[in-house]
C-alpha positions as a printed NumPy array, in Angstrom:
array([[ 95.035,  53.098, 165.586],
       [ 98.182,  52.276, 167.588],
       [ 98.955,  48.657, 168.369],
       [ 99.097,  49.539, 172.051],
       [ 95.445,  50.56 , 171.921],
       [ 94.265,  47.187, 170.675],
       [ 93.598,  44.072, 172.695],
       [ 96.454,  41.63 , 172.245],
       [ 95.562,  38.664, 170.047],
       [ 95.245,  35.166, 171.414],
       [ 98.493,  33.59 , 170.312],
       [100.338,  30.497, 171.492],
       [103.724,  31.848, 172.596],
       [105.125,  28.968, 174.627],
       [106.956,  26.553, 172.328],
       [107.173,  25.064, 168.883],
       [107.348,  21.293, 168.827],
       [110.912,  20.129, 168.069],
       [109.915,  18.218, 164.885],
       [108.483,  21.351, 163.295],
       [110.727,  23.711, 161.348],
       [110.769,  27.386, 160.358],
       [112.685,  29.457, 157.86 ],
       [114.735,  31.388, 160.421],
       [115.479,  30.839, 164.104],
       [116.42 ,  34.071, 165.88 ],
       [118.277,  33.463, 169.133],
       [117.994,  36.487, 171.418],
       [114.86 ,  38.537, 172.117],
       [116.38 ,  41.95 , 172.695],
       [115.745,  44.943, 170.453],
       [117.926,  43.634, 167.599],
       [116.483,  40.107, 167.749],
       [112.874,  41.269, 167.84 ],
       [113.421,  43.753, 164.999],
       [115.046,  41.041, 162.885],
       [112.146,  38.659, 163.541],
       [109.638,  41.33 , 162.512],
       [111.625,  42.381, 159.424],
       [111.948,  38.808, 158.162],
       [108.283,  38.097, 158.896],
       [107.339,  41.182, 156.854],
       [109.327,  39.573, 154.034],
       [107.116,  36.5  , 154.126],
       [109.343,  34.168, 156.168],
       [108.33 ,  31.974, 159.098],
       [110.375,  32.941, 162.141],
       [110.92 ,  31.428, 165.579],
       [112.156,  33.826, 168.271],
       [114.018,  32.235, 171.155],
       [114.794,  34.145, 174.338],
       [113.121,  35.969, 177.191],
       [111.733,  39.42 , 176.541],
       [114.359,  41.818, 177.876],
       [111.857,  44.004, 179.718],
       [110.859,  41.202, 182.081],
       [112.847,  39.395, 184.716],
       [112.918,  35.649, 185.33 ],
       [109.793,  35.851, 187.452],
       [107.907,  37.608, 184.644],
       [107.749,  40.985, 186.393],
       [108.393,  44.202, 184.516],
       [111.816,  45.631, 185.305],
       [112.455,  49.338, 185.675],
       [114.975,  50.195, 182.957],
       [116.587,  53.626, 183.316],
       [118.418,  53.458, 179.982],
       [117.512,  55.423, 176.861],
       [118.583,  54.913, 173.276],
       [119.806,  57.621, 170.896],
       [118.433,  56.486, 167.533],
       [119.503,  57.91 , 164.195],
       [117.246,  58.449, 161.187],
       [118.06 ,  55.054, 159.658],
       [117.004,  53.261, 162.863],
       [113.801,  55.295, 163.086],
       [113.021,  54.467, 159.438],
       [113.368,  50.748, 160.206],
       [111.094,  50.987, 163.254],
       [108.536,  52.884, 161.167],
       [108.622,  50.166, 158.528],
       [108.001,  47.588, 161.262],
       [105.01 ,  49.644, 162.554],
       [106.634,  49.993, 165.983],
       [107.632,  53.672, 165.97 ],
       [104.058,  54.843, 165.415],
       [102.882,  52.943, 168.503],
       [105.293,  54.642, 170.95 ],
       [103.776,  57.188, 173.32 ],
       [104.828,  60.8  , 172.55 ],
       [106.363,  61.129, 176.025],
       [108.684,  58.185, 175.268],
       [110.348,  59.903, 172.28 ],
       [112.251,  63.201, 172.298],
       [113.833,  64.761, 169.221],
       [117.354,  66.204, 169.5  ],
       [117.721,  69.43 , 167.516],
       [121.146,  70.421, 168.823],
       [124.118,  68.715, 170.407],
       [126.735,  70.569, 172.457],
       [130.067,  68.829, 172.968],
       [132.203,  70.302, 175.769],
       [135.921,  69.708, 176.162],
       [137.825,  69.584, 179.437],
       [138.438,  73.326, 179.29 ],
       [135.605,  75.858, 179.755],
       [136.111,  77.573, 176.39 ],
       [136.315,  74.343, 174.348],
       [133.003,  73.564, 172.686],
       [131.59 ,  72.068, 169.487],
       [127.948,  72.445, 168.431],
       [125.894,  70.464, 165.938],
       [122.415,  71.553, 164.836],
       [119.718,  69.829, 162.801],
       [119.399,  72.758, 160.408],
       [123.14 ,  72.642, 159.634],
       [122.765,  68.939, 158.809],
       [119.598,  69.596, 156.772],
       [117.668,  66.989, 158.795],
       [114.528,  67.072, 160.929],
       [116.507,  66.009, 164.018],
       [120.04 ,  64.918, 164.853],
       [118.656,  61.937, 166.763],
       [115.658,  60.743, 168.729],
       [116.026,  59.77 , 172.382],
       [113.782,  56.807, 173.156],
       [112.881,  55.376, 176.537],
       [114.329,  51.843, 176.551],
       [111.457,  50.244, 178.438],
       [108.851,  51.804, 176.131],
       [110.676,  50.519, 173.051],
       [110.93 ,  47.013, 174.505],
       [107.227,  47.003, 175.304],
       [106.324,  48.249, 171.827],
       [108.377,  45.516, 170.208],
       [106.803,  42.831, 172.392],
       [103.343,  43.991, 171.327],
       [104.359,  43.972, 167.664],
       [105.714,  40.42 , 168.04 ],
       [102.404,  39.331, 169.59 ],
       [100.56 ,  40.643, 166.53 ],
       [102.995,  39.103, 164.008],
       [101.344,  35.865, 162.902],
       [104.536,  34.632, 161.198],
       [106.616,  34.974, 164.384],
       [106.34 ,  32.445, 167.202],
       [108.189,  32.542, 170.482],
       [109.974,  29.374, 171.494],
       [111.939,  28.184, 174.513],
       [113.987,  25.644, 172.555],
       [115.88 ,  25.471, 169.288],
       [113.899,  24.343, 166.26 ],
       [114.873,  23.263, 162.792],
       [115.611,  26.239, 160.558],
       [117.405,  26.975, 157.313],
       [119.134,  29.915, 159.028],
       [119.983,  30.674, 162.65 ],
       [120.567,  34.335, 163.508],
       [122.482,  34.982, 166.718],
       [121.312,  38.194, 168.403],
       [122.202,  37.114, 171.927],
       [124.342,  40.101, 172.804],
       [128.009,  40.451, 173.706],
       [127.95 ,  37.311, 175.881],
       [126.401,  35.031, 173.245],
       [126.368,  31.48 , 174.571],
       [126.417,  29.775, 171.157],
       [128.97 ,  31.905, 169.309],
       [132.111,  30.086, 170.489],
       [130.669,  26.686, 169.554],
       [130.639,  27.889, 165.94 ],
       [134.374,  28.62 , 166.005],
       [133.939,  32.388, 166.187],
       [136.88 ,  34.333, 167.59 ],
       [136.116,  37.517, 169.522],
       [138.797,  40.173, 169.884],
       [138.05 ,  42.203, 173.017],
       [139.465,  45.36 , 174.534],
       [138.578,  46.308, 178.101],
       [138.41 ,  50.084, 178.519],
       [138.767,  49.764, 182.292],
       [135.578,  51.777, 182.656],
       [131.968,  51.424, 183.728],
       [128.948,  53.29 , 182.396],
       [126.455,  54.607, 184.937],
       [122.896,  55.234, 183.742],
       [120.17 ,  57.154, 185.572],
       [117.262,  59.529, 185.023],
       [117.479,  63.188, 186.06 ],
       [115.294,  66.266, 186.167],
       [116.708,  69.746, 185.664],
       [115.8  ,  73.234, 186.861],
       [116.021,  74.5  , 183.259],
       [114.251,  73.277, 180.12 ],
       [116.429,  71.022, 177.973],
       [115.241,  72.761, 174.751],
       [115.831,  69.492, 172.86 ],
       [119.589,  69.839, 173.254],
       [121.857,  66.887, 174.051],
       [124.912,  67.709, 176.141],
       [128.198,  65.84 , 176.368],
       [131.308,  66.599, 178.432],
       [134.653,  65.001, 177.602],
       [136.373,  65.338, 180.972],
       [139.676,  63.567, 181.12 ],
       [139.274,  60.701, 181.876],
       [135.435,  60.44 , 182.057],
       [132.63 ,  61.233, 179.6  ],
       [129.237,  62.545, 180.756],
       [126.243,  62.559, 178.402],
       [122.833,  64.089, 179.158],
       [120.151,  63.095, 176.667],
       [116.923,  65.147, 176.656],
       [113.691,  63.398, 177.626],
       [110.141,  64.524, 178.319],
       [109.472,  62.128, 181.191],
       [109.066,  62.167, 184.125],
       [109.   ,  65.976, 183.72 ],
       [108.147,  67.411, 180.299],
       [110.95 ,  69.474, 178.721],
       [113.109,  69.151, 181.832],
       [114.292,  65.529, 182.077],
       [117.468,  63.769, 180.997],
       [118.747,  60.257, 180.534],
       [122.291,  60.228, 181.901],
       [125.175,  58.033, 180.764],
       [128.374,  58.684, 182.698],
       [131.417,  56.664, 181.603],
       [134.151,  56.609, 184.246],
       [137.224,  54.587, 185.185],
       [135.992,  51.565, 187.139],
       [137.232,  52.711, 190.542],
       [135.673,  56.161, 190.105],
       [132.386,  54.644, 188.905],
       [132.189,  52.35 , 191.909],
       [132.777,  55.31 , 194.205],
       [129.976,  57.288, 192.523],
       [127.615,  54.342, 192.898],
       [128.15 ,  54.263, 196.665],
       [127.208,  57.933, 197.105],
       [123.827,  58.988, 198.403],
       [121.513,  60.88 , 196.063],
       [122.51 ,  64.335, 197.287],
       [126.247,  63.609, 197.136],
       [125.834,  62.178, 193.645],
       [123.984,  65.335, 192.545],
       [126.866,  67.464, 193.819],
       [129.303,  65.444, 191.696],
       [126.972,  65.851, 188.703],
       [126.82 ,  69.622, 189.201],
       [130.601,  69.804, 189.138],
       [130.866,  67.582, 186.039],
       [128.204,  69.522, 184.088],
       [129.526,  72.913, 185.296],
       [125.967,  74.043, 186.066],
       [125.35 ,  74.395, 182.337],
       [121.887,  72.795, 182.394],
       [120.823,  74.098, 185.795],
       [120.366,  72.121, 188.99 ],
       [120.127,  68.371, 188.392],
       [118.071,  66.055, 190.586],
       [118.396,  62.275, 190.6  ],
       [114.966,  60.696, 190.077],
       [115.742,  57.003, 189.559],
       [117.965,  54.185, 190.684],
       [121.401,  53.981, 189.127],
       [122.558,  51.039, 187.037],
       [126.053,  50.321, 185.733],
       [127.888,  47.957, 183.409],
       [131.53 ,  47.451, 182.333],
       [132.647,  48.954, 179.021],
       [134.472,  46.962, 176.374],
       [135.076,  47.027, 172.66 ],
       [134.738,  43.762, 170.757],
       [134.71 ,  42.457, 167.215],
       [133.812,  38.892, 166.214],
       [135.301,  37.037, 163.248],
       [133.792,  35.572, 161.183],
       [130.265,  37.023, 161.258],
       [128.669,  34.173, 159.334],
       [128.981,  30.618, 158.091],
       [126.84 ,  27.958, 156.506],
       [123.426,  28.289, 158.138],
       [124.277,  30.948, 160.751],
       [124.907,  34.676, 161.08 ],
       [125.75 ,  37.198, 163.842],
       [124.054,  40.554, 164.413],
       [124.268,  43.377, 166.967],
       [126.448,  43.008, 170.037],
       [127.078,  39.353, 169.196],
       [129.103,  40.665, 166.236],
       [130.453,  43.988, 167.522],
       [130.543,  46.167, 170.64 ],
       [131.62 ,  49.83 , 170.738],
       [132.019,  52.427, 173.478],
       [128.732,  54.266, 174.188],
       [130.236,  57.767, 173.977],
       [128.785,  58.254, 170.471],
       [125.504,  56.494, 171.26 ],
       [125.84 ,  54.287, 168.168],
       [125.754,  50.726, 169.561],
       [122.077,  50.003, 168.92 ],
       [122.141,  51.956, 165.646],
       [124.851,  49.598, 164.375],
       [122.723,  46.601, 165.39 ],
       [119.592,  47.926, 163.692],
       [121.626,  48.659, 160.562],
       [122.677,  44.984, 160.659],
       [118.982,  44.04 , 160.701],
       [118.109,  46.296, 157.758],
       [121.008,  45.043, 155.618],
       [120.471,  41.341, 156.372],
       [116.734,  41.608, 155.662],
       [117.513,  43.344, 152.357],
       [120.147,  40.763, 151.36 ],
       [117.728,  37.922, 152.073],
       [114.859,  39.609, 150.216],
       [117.081,  40.161, 147.152],
       [118.584,  36.645, 147.041],
       [118.341,  34.514, 143.917],
       [115.242,  32.281, 143.89 ],
       [117.376,  29.155, 143.92 ],
       [119.669,  30.21 , 146.758],
       [119.028,  28.8  , 150.249],
       [118.546,  31.127, 153.228],
       [121.562,  29.659, 154.984],
       [123.911,  29.786, 152.005],
       [127.273,  31.028, 153.305],
       [127.942,  33.025, 150.122],
       [124.634,  34.855, 150.567],
       [125.417,  35.671, 154.192],
       [128.877,  36.954, 153.27 ],
       [127.17 ,  39.663, 151.217],
       [125.669,  40.96 , 154.46 ],
       [128.993,  40.712, 156.312],
       [130.861,  42.636, 153.591],
       [128.318,  45.457, 153.551],
       [128.471,  45.889, 157.315],
       [132.239,  45.503, 157.804],
       [133.376,  49.027, 156.839],
       [130.822,  51.112, 158.814],
       [131.257,  48.896, 161.86 ],
       [135.062,  49.085, 161.829],
       [134.933,  52.837, 161.261],
       [132.623,  53.43 , 164.224],
       [134.809,  51.299, 166.482],
       [137.892,  53.262, 165.479],
       [136.165,  56.627, 165.974],
       [134.783,  55.841, 169.43 ],
       [137.965,  54.151, 170.606],
       [140.105,  56.971, 169.24 ],
       [138.021,  59.699, 170.863],
       [138.166,  57.929, 174.194],
       [141.949,  57.583, 174.006],
       [142.307,  61.244, 172.987],
       [140.237,  62.553, 175.9  ],
       [141.286,  60.082, 178.585],
       [144.989,  60.94 , 178.681],
       [146.062,  63.603, 181.198],
       [148.953,  65.03 , 179.115],
       [148.88 ,  68.888, 179.23 ],
       [150.057,  69.099, 175.606],
       [147.371,  66.671, 174.475],
       [144.778,  68.545, 176.525],
       [145.635,  71.774, 174.699],
       [145.556,  70.017, 171.312],
       [142.155,  68.354, 171.789],
       [140.467,  71.492, 173.121],
       [141.874,  73.624, 170.313],
       [140.679,  70.915, 167.942],
       [137.093,  71.201, 169.204],
       [137.088,  74.948, 168.716],
       [138.635,  74.592, 165.246],
       [136.002,  72.057, 164.157],
       [133.273,  74.372, 165.392],
       [134.398,  76.912, 162.777],
       [134.54 ,  74.422, 159.88 ],
       [130.911,  73.936, 158.746],
       [131.698,  71.469, 155.944],
       [133.673,  69.201, 158.27 ],
       [130.934,  69.431, 160.914],
       [128.329,  68.433, 158.334],
       [130.424,  65.417, 157.339],
       [130.886,  64.328, 160.962],
       [127.206,  64.867, 161.697],
       [126.178,  62.812, 158.682],
       [128.29 ,  59.878, 159.928],
       [126.417,  59.983, 163.26 ],
       [122.9  ,  60.405, 161.857],
       [123.145,  57.556, 159.323],
       [124.593,  54.052, 159.748]])
């Protein structure tokens, strides 16, 4: 039986008294923070989770979140292990069997398929609000996790507060940031043609448009949109009425998926790349956007954060019996294992954006020829696809 079908248990969620202590304090109750709390609790630790649930506003009302997450197989495996994936409604999860990448020339195209990668799906598109709700329910059922509104004594403090972590700087952490000069616009769309479980992405100098297949609000004909544009262009798009915005969408997507209709509000946020150093110290550790931020064009931001959770939970579970949870040498094992894949993803996303954002005619010819060349190199495509489907 799914967790969502059961009555929620009676559980004191307000605070833990300051004099009490736990094994781990997790600061930040977003997806990464809640997954870490659940993973550590499954390992037998007592966890305090500090922070408001991200799917509610300050007044406690449910917010309408138009975002969707593209999760790879490693992230799905973690959510299965935490008993969260099984509780999501079928309409909240859509498998991606193909991905079509379009260049800024009509004949430039690169296609990835699940059968070429020898996987069940390239990714799974998950409604953000449904995932948040599922995690909140799982936290309510986790007897070893208690919500708190204040810091409590703990052997280890895990910072999962996001890119604007309020406690990171106090620990002497330096954050190197790069502002892309762009904003991402998210919205929900319906289409006149079935999506056929295909994700579409257009690299249009200088913007990037991604349409991720969903089965809600209209089964087989809905998309989650992420449109990354230079800030001035994004602000202009946000001021347009629904019909004018749909006309711009039709031009950007070249009519490839049929007629698109806006069926939600639009939300937007500035795009940056960031990397914190160091990631850990005696008694504390960074995860998710508190440690690293990448451009969303590859849809890997949350996957990197969930990979952080899986690795840290494994490092802690495999520690020597005599070693403390907050031992800096133990935490450096986690940081070393996550450094290479995180740096690589940042370089790939940043490099792709730079390649496709420059208006040079020579560079335009090179990048479009490159897409077509890659499309005829199956071994290289398999390697690239494997990097995207596993963190």
